C-alpha positions in Angstrom: -26.6 -37.5 16.9 -26.3 -33.7 16.9 -29.2 -32.1 18.9 -29.9 -28.4 18.9 -31.7 -27.6 22.1 -33.2 -24.1 22.0 -34.4 -22.7 25.4 -35.3 -19.1 26.7 -34.9 -20.7 30.2 -31.3 -21.0 31.2 -28.9 -19.7 33.8 -28.8 -17.6 35.9 -32.4 -18.8 36.5 -32.9 -21.5 39.2 -35.9 -23.6 38.6 -37.1 -27.1 37.4 -36.9 -26.3 33.9 -33.3 -25.4 33.9 -32.4 -28.2 36.1 -34.2 -30.6 33.9 -32.7 -29.4 30.6 -29.1 -29.3 32.0 -29.5 -32.8 33.6 -30.9 -34.2 30.2 -27.9 -32.5 28.3 -25.4 -33.9 30.4 -26.9 -37.5 30.3 -27.2 -37.1 26.3 -23.5 -36.0 26.2 -22.5 -38.8 28.4 -24.1 -41.5 26.2 -22.2 -40.1 23.0 -24.6 -37.5 21.6 -23.6 -34.0 20.9 -25.9 -31.4 22.2 -25.5 -27.7 21.5 -27.7 -25.4 23.7 -28.9 -22.2 22.1 -29.7 -19.8 25.1 -30.1 -15.9 25.9 -26.6 -15.6 27.0 -25.3 -16.2 23.5 -27.4 -13.2 22.0 -28.0 -9.7 23.1 -30.5 -10.0 25.9 -32.6 -7.8 28.2 -34.3 -8.5 31.6 -37.7 -9.4 31.7 -39.8 -6.7 33.4 -40.2 -7.8 37.2 -38.0 -10.9 36.6 -34.4 -9.6 35.9 -33.0 -13.2 36.1 -35.0 -14.0 33.1 -33.2 -12.8 30.0 -35.1 -12.0 26.7 -33.0 -12.5 23.6 -35.0 -10.0 21.5 -34.1 -9.7 17.9 -32.0 -13.0 18.0 -33.2 -14.0 14.5 -30.1 -13.4 12.4 -27.5 -14.9 14.7 -29.7 -17.8 15.7 -30.2 -18.8 12.1 -26.6 -18.6 11.4 -25.5 -20.6 14.4 -28.1 -23.2 13.4 -27.0 -23.5 9.9 -23.4 -24.0 11.0 -24.2 -26.7 13.6 -26.4 -28.6 11.0 -28.3 -30.5 13.7 -29.8 -34.1 13.3 -32.7 -33.1 15.5 -34.0 -29.9 16.9 -35.9 -29.5 20.3 -37.6 -26.2 21.2 -38.1 -26.3 25.0 -39.9 -22.8 25.7 -42.3 -20.4 24.1 -40.2 -17.2 24.4 -38.3 -15.2 21.7 -35.6 -17.9 21.3 -38.4 -20.4 20.8 -40.3 -18.4 18.6 -37.5 -17.7 16.2 -36.4 -21.4 16.2 -40.0 -22.4 15.3 -39.8 -19.9 12.3 -36.5 -21.2 11.4 -37.9 -24.9 11.2 -41.1 -23.9 9.4 -39.4 -22.0 6.7 -36.9 -24.8 6.1 -39.4 -27.4 6.3 -37.5 -29.2 9.3 -39.3 -31.3 12.0 -38.9 -30.4 15.4 -40.1 -31.3 19.1 -41.2 -29.1 21.8 -42.1 -29.4 25.4 -44.5 -27.7 27.8 -42.9 -26.8 31.1 -44.6 -23.8 32.4 -48.3 -22.4 32.6 -47.4 -19.1 31.1 -51.1 -18.5 30.5 -51.9 -18.7 34.0 -48.9 -16.7 35.1 -49.7 -13.9 32.5 -53.4 -14.0 33.6 -52.4 -13.4 37.3 -50.3 -10.3 36.4 -52.2 -8.8 33.6 -55.6 -10.1 33.7 -55.1 -11.4 30.0 -57.9 -14.2 29.6 -56.5 -17.8 29.8 -58.3 -18.3 26.6 -55.8 -15.9 24.8 -52.9 -17.3 26.4 -53.7 -20.8 25.4 -54.6 -19.9 22.0 -50.9 -18.6 21.6 -49.6 -21.8 23.3 -51.6 -24.0 21.2 -50.5 -22.1 18.1 -46.8 -22.4 19.1 -46.9 -26.0 19.6 -49.1 -26.8 16.6 -46.1 -27.6 14.1 -44.3 -29.7 16.7 -44.0 -33.4 15.8 -44.3 -34.3 19.7 -45.1 -32.0 22.5 -43.6 -33.4 25.7 -45.4 -33.0 29.0 -44.2 -34.0 32.5 -47.3 -35.7 34.1 -50.3 -37.9 32.7 -52.6 -35.3 34.1 -50.9 -32.5 32.1 -50.8 -34.7 29.0 -54.7 -35.1 29.3 -55.2 -31.4 30.1 -53.3 -30.5 26.8 -55.2 -32.9 24.7 -58.5 -31.4 26.1 -57.2 -27.9 25.1 -56.6 -29.0 21.6 -52.8 -29.6 21.5 -51.5 -32.0 19.0 -49.4 -35.0 19.8 -48.6 -34.6 23.5 -46.5 -37.2 24.9 -45.4 -38.1 28.5 -41.8 -37.1 29.5 -41.1 -37.8 33.0 -38.4 -36.4 35.3 -35.4 -37.6 37.3 -33.5 -36.6 40.6 -29.7 -36.4 41.6 -30.0 -38.8 44.5 -26.4 -38.4 45.2 -26.5 -34.9 45.9 -29.9 -34.8 47.4 -29.7 -37.2 50.3 -30.5 -37.6 54.0 -28.1 -35.6 56.0 -27.8 -34.0 59.6 -30.7 -31.9 60.7 -28.1 -29.8 62.8 -27.4 -27.6 59.7 -30.4 -25.4 60.6 -30.4 -24.7 64.4 -33.8 -23.6 64.8 -37.0 -24.7 66.7 -38.4 -27.7 65.2 -40.4 -28.8 63.2 -38.5 -26.8 60.4 -41.0 -26.3 57.4 -39.1 -25.3 54.1 -40.2 -24.0 50.7 -37.7 -23.8 47.8 -38.4 -22.0 44.6 -39.2 -18.8 42.9 -40.8 -16.1 45.2 -43.6 -14.8 43.2 -47.4 -14.5 43.4 -48.2 -17.6 41.1 -46.2 -19.9 43.5 -48.8 -19.2 46.2 -46.3 -19.0 48.9 -48.5 -16.8 51.3 -50.8 -19.7 51.7 -47.9 -21.5 53.6 -46.5 -18.4 55.3 -49.7 -17.3 57.0 -50.4 -20.6 58.8 -50.4 -20.5 62.6 -48.3 -23.6 63.2 -45.4 -24.2 65.8 -41.8 -24.5 64.5 -39.8 -22.5 61.9 -40.4 -21.5 58.3 -37.8 -21.0 55.7 -38.2 -19.8 52.2 -35.0 -20.7 50.0 -35.3 -18.6 46.6 -36.0 -15.1 45.4 -38.2 -13.2 43.1 -40.5 -10.2 42.8 -42.5 -11.0 45.8 -39.6 -11.4 48.3 -39.5 -8.0 49.9 -43.2 -7.8 50.2 -43.3 -11.1 52.1 -40.4 -10.2 54.2 -42.0 -7.2 55.5 -45.3 -9.0 56.2 -43.8 -12.0 57.9 -40.6 -11.0 59.8 -40.4 -14.2 61.6 -39.8 -16.3 58.4 -36.2 -17.0 57.3 -35.8 -15.6 53.7 -32.2 -16.9 52.8 -32.2 -16.3 48.9 -31.3 -18.7 46.2 -28.9 -21.6 47.4 -27.0 -23.9 45.0 -25.5 -27.3 44.8 -24.2 -28.8 48.2 -25.7 -25.9 50.2 -29.2 -26.3 48.7 -28.9 -30.0 49.5 -28.0 -29.2 53.1 -30.9 -26.9 53.5 -33.5 -29.4 51.9 -32.2 -32.3 54.1 -32.2 -30.3 57.4 -36.1 -29.7 57.0 -38.7 -31.8 58.7 -41.4 -31.1 56.0 -41.1 -29.6 52.5 -44.2 -27.5 51.8 -45.3 -26.9 48.3 -48.1 -24.5 48.2 -48.0 -23.7 44.3 -51.4 -24.8 42.4 -50.1 -24.1 39.1 -46.7 -26.0 38.7 -46.9 -28.6 36.0 -44.5 -31.0 38.0 -42.5 -29.6 41.0 -39.0 -31.1 40.5 -38.0 -29.9 43.9 -40.6 -32.2 45.4 -38.4 -35.3 44.3 -35.3 -33.5 45.6 -36.9 -33.3 49.0 -38.0 -36.8 48.9 -34.4 -37.9 47.9 -33.3 -35.8 51.0 -35.5 -38.0 53.2 -37.9 -35.2 53.6 -41.9 -35.6 53.2 -43.9 -33.3 51.3 -47.1 -31.2 52.2 -49.0 -29.7 49.3 -52.4 -29.0 47.9 -54.3 -31.9 45.9 -53.6 -30.3 42.5 -52.0 -31.3 39.3 -48.1 -31.6 39.8 -48.3 -32.6 43.4 -50.9 -35.3 42.5 -48.6 -36.7 39.9 -45.4 -36.5 42.0 -46.7 -37.8 45.3 -48.2 -41.2 44.3 -47.9 -42.7 47.7 -49.5 -41.6 51.2 -46.3 -42.8 52.6 -44.2 -40.0 51.3 -46.6 -36.9 51.3 -49.9 -35.4 52.3 -52.1 -33.6 49.9 -55.0 -31.6 51.5 -56.9 -28.5 50.9 -56.2 -27.7 54.3 -52.4 -27.0 54.1 -51.9 -27.1 57.8 -53.3 -30.4 58.1 -51.1 -31.8 55.3 -48.1 -30.2 57.0 -49.2 -32.0 60.4 -49.6 -35.3 58.8 -46.7 -35.4 56.7 -44.6 -34.7 59.8 -45.5 -38.3 60.9 -44.2 -40.0 57.7 -40.9 -42.0 57.6 -38.0 -40.3 56.1 -36.7 -43.7 54.8 -39.9 -44.3 52.9 -39.3 -41.0 51.2 -35.8 -41.9 50.2 -36.7 -45.2 48.7 -39.5 -43.5 46.7 -37.2 -41.1 45.2 -34.6 -43.7 44.1 -37.1 -44.8 41.3 -36.5 -41.6 39.4 -33.3 -41.5 37.2 -32.1 -38.7 35.0 -30.6 -41.4 32.6 -34.2 -42.9 32.1 -35.5 -39.4 31.6 -32.8 -38.6 28.8 -33.5 -41.9 27.2 -37.1 -41.1 27.1 -36.4 -37.7 25.7 -34.2 -39.1 22.9 -36.7 -41.6 21.9 -39.2 -38.7 21.1 -37.0 -36.6 19.1 -37.8 -36.0 15.5 -34.8 -36.9 13.2 -34.1 -34.5 10.4 -33.6 -36.6 7.1 -30.1 -36.5 6.1 -30.7 -36.1 2.2 -34.0 -34.3 2.6 -34.4 -30.9 0.9 -33.8 -27.8 3.1 -36.0 -25.1 2.1 -34.3 -21.7 1.6 -35.5 -18.9 3.5 -36.6 -15.6 2.0 -33.6 -14.0 3.0 -31.3 -16.6 1.4 -33.4 -16.7 -1.8 -33.5 -12.9 -2.2 -29.6 -12.8 -1.9 
């Protein structure tokens, strides 16, 4: 099968969406499929205001249409709702081609936090965007039910995986600081609610691994916290494994893949009892969820790292990719492909 995967979220971004899409592409290619990614770096692109690592492929229509026509995919998946995703949606609709999509990020909430745009407006756009999709893939049962309640059509559950070879228990000596070491990994931005963690008066050492528009502000406000920027691969795995507890303060994430990476490293999780953490931390043996984050951290420090590791071994990227494959909408081989207006006029 030839799969066209269209996504506005791609390298150099570092987040769960990019990690998931790259892992699924690798697994699908490994089992014999041909996956072509259509990402911002293939087109003229501009930095997103406030998020320079996010590139916006504005005006990508002609080149994207040409590339898709040349590739002749058997299935099309639109992963994001940005300029590339929007252009791909238009391409499929004009040609009468089925496609699937996925709901990764709460853009409505994020835009609301920054601009005050009502959530109803943001979700109206997202609902419209996914309305033509054969299936809308969502990461957790709670998110699935929420999308149904918000009027989304055909949402289906698409779980996640973790690289348990890279993320594994290692020496705690990598970070020579006072214990307990409390670690956050991810984007440093207002929607991640990091300050709920940093403001806690709790013995030990706090680390923030990641970067983003709020980093300079938080570094000035919390000089005792170690801000080390983005880390990748082996180095990231060492940071995670060296922690005593992984703190996930976000209230808006749809999943939180990094929680699985922490658990695979033998590190328990402390988080708020909200969607995302509630769908990942399904056992009290591997994490603590509490509205009092300090209490969650204190209790998580008492958990057994071996239980965390065993729990994470249940999640496989191969299973995630096979589930994704089953949900794809195949394009009929001998079905008509509607000519778009620019083809008809020429």
